[in-house]
C-alpha positions in Angstrom: 94.8 119.0 108.6 95.8 122.6 108.3 95.8 124.3 104.9 99.3 125.8 104.8 100.7 127.6 101.8 104.3 128.1 101.1 105.7 130.7 98.8 107.4 129.6 95.6 110.2 131.5 93.9 107.6 132.9 91.5 105.8 134.5 94.4 102.7 132.2 94.3 101.8 129.9 97.1 101.9 126.1 96.6 98.2 125.9 97.3 97.6 128.8 94.8 99.4 126.8 92.1 96.9 124.0 92.6 93.7 125.9 93.1 94.1 128.6 90.4 92.9 127.5 87.0 95.3 127.7 84.1 98.5 126.3 82.9 100.4 124.2 85.3 97.7 124.2 88.0 97.7 120.4 88.4 101.4 119.9 87.7 102.7 120.0 91.3 100.3 117.5 92.9 100.7 115.1 89.9 104.5 115.4 89.9 104.8 114.9 93.7 102.3 112.0 93.6 104.3 110.4 90.8 107.5 110.8 92.9 105.7 109.2 95.9 104.5 106.4 93.5 108.1 105.6 92.7 109.0 105.6 96.5 105.9 103.5 97.2 106.9 101.0 94.5 110.3 100.7 96.2 108.6 100.1 99.5 106.4 97.4 97.9 109.6 95.8 96.5 111.0 95.6 100.0 107.9 94.0 101.4 107.8 91.6 98.4 111.4 90.6 99.1 110.2 89.4 102.4 107.0 87.7 101.2 108.8 85.9 98.3 111.7 84.9 100.6 109.4 83.3 103.1 107.4 81.6 100.4 104.1 83.5 100.6 104.4 84.9 97.1 105.8 82.6 94.3 106.1 85.2 91.5 105.6 88.9 91.8 103.0 90.6 89.5 105.7 92.6 87.6 107.7 89.4 86.9 104.5 87.7 85.6 103.5 90.7 83.5 107.0 90.9 81.9 107.2 87.2 81.3 103.8 87.3 79.6 104.2 90.5 77.6 107.9 90.6 76.8 109.3 87.0 77.1 111.9 87.5 74.2 113.3 90.6 75.8 113.7 88.8 79.1 115.4 85.9 77.4 117.9 88.1 75.7 118.8 89.9 78.9 121.4 88.1 81.1 119.7 86.3 83.9 121.5 88.3 86.6 120.2 91.6 85.1 116.5 90.6 84.9 115.6 91.6 88.5 116.8 95.1 87.7 114.5 95.3 84.7 111.6 94.0 86.7 112.3 96.7 89.3 112.6 99.5 86.8 109.3 98.5 85.2 107.6 98.2 88.6 108.8 101.7 89.5 107.5 103.0 86.2 104.1 101.5 87.0 104.3 103.0 90.4 105.1 106.5 89.0 102.1 106.3 86.7 99.8 105.1 89.5 101.1 108.0 91.7 100.5 110.5 88.9 96.9 109.2 88.6 96.5 109.7 92.3 97.7 113.3 91.9 94.9 113.9 89.5 92.2 113.1 92.1 90.5 116.1 93.5 92.4 117.7 96.4 89.4 117.2 98.7 89.7 113.4 98.1 93.5 113.4 98.4 93.4 115.1 101.8 91.4 112.3 103.4 93.5 109.9 105.5 91.7 106.9 103.9 92.3 108.0 100.3 95.8 106.5 99.9 95.0 103.0 101.4 91.7 102.9 99.5 93.6 103.8 96.3 96.0 101.0 96.9 93.1 98.6 97.4 91.5 99.7 94.2 94.7 99.3 92.3 95.0 95.7 93.6 91.5 95.0 92.6 92.0 96.5 89.1 95.0 94.2 88.6 93.3 91.1 90.1 90.0 91.5 88.2 91.1 93.3 85.1 94.7 93.3 84.0 95.7 89.8 85.2 92.8 88.0 83.5 93.2 90.1 80.3 96.9 89.1 80.1 96.1 85.5 81.0 98.1 85.6 84.2 97.4 83.0 86.8 95.8 84.3 90.0 97.4 83.9 93.4 96.3 80.5 94.6 96.7 80.7 98.4 95.0 83.0 100.9 98.5 83.9 102.2 99.6 85.0 98.7 96.5 87.1 98.1 96.8 88.7 101.6 100.5 89.4 100.9 99.8 91.1 97.6 96.9 93.1 99.2 99.2 94.2 102.0 101.8 95.5 99.6 99.2 97.4 97.7 97.8 98.9 100.9 101.4 100.0 101.6 101.7 101.5 98.2 98.5 103.5 98.6 99.6 104.7 102.1 102.9 106.0 100.7 101.3 107.6 97.7 98.7 109.2 99.9 101.3 110.6 102.3 102.6 114.1 101.9 106.1 114.5 103.2 106.3 118.0 101.8 105.5 120.9 104.1 103.0 122.3 101.6 100.7 119.4 102.1 99.8 118.8 98.5 97.3 116.2 99.3 
């Protein structure tokens, strides 16, 4: 990949903003990665729509987390509005995960394998850490596990992509 810098209105290059120490030096990659995290979560939601519709996934992880951690809030919300809440929470998780990706060293983020590996690690952290800690049931079938793995690989691939010409990876 080429290391291309673009000039910002302040007269500094996009790569300078990341590489120079000081205030705001990490803000751009973190902000952009958080935005990609939201987009990646939206892509995951699309894939999950398919996998739940065809019966591979019975309940999505965001649904299970909300039902476990905020059941009263879900009950008070009209049933037709619950999916919107689940999506908003999922996109928030995605933004946070993207921001964490943006904190990784640039040398790591520039690697083509970094995004998918990050998605895999996120899946593992949920499967082995968060789900058991919250008492959530684990996916029972191989198909369900593979479907959830696939959407996390998609998430990581989108988070690791850099659609901006400054290549903030």
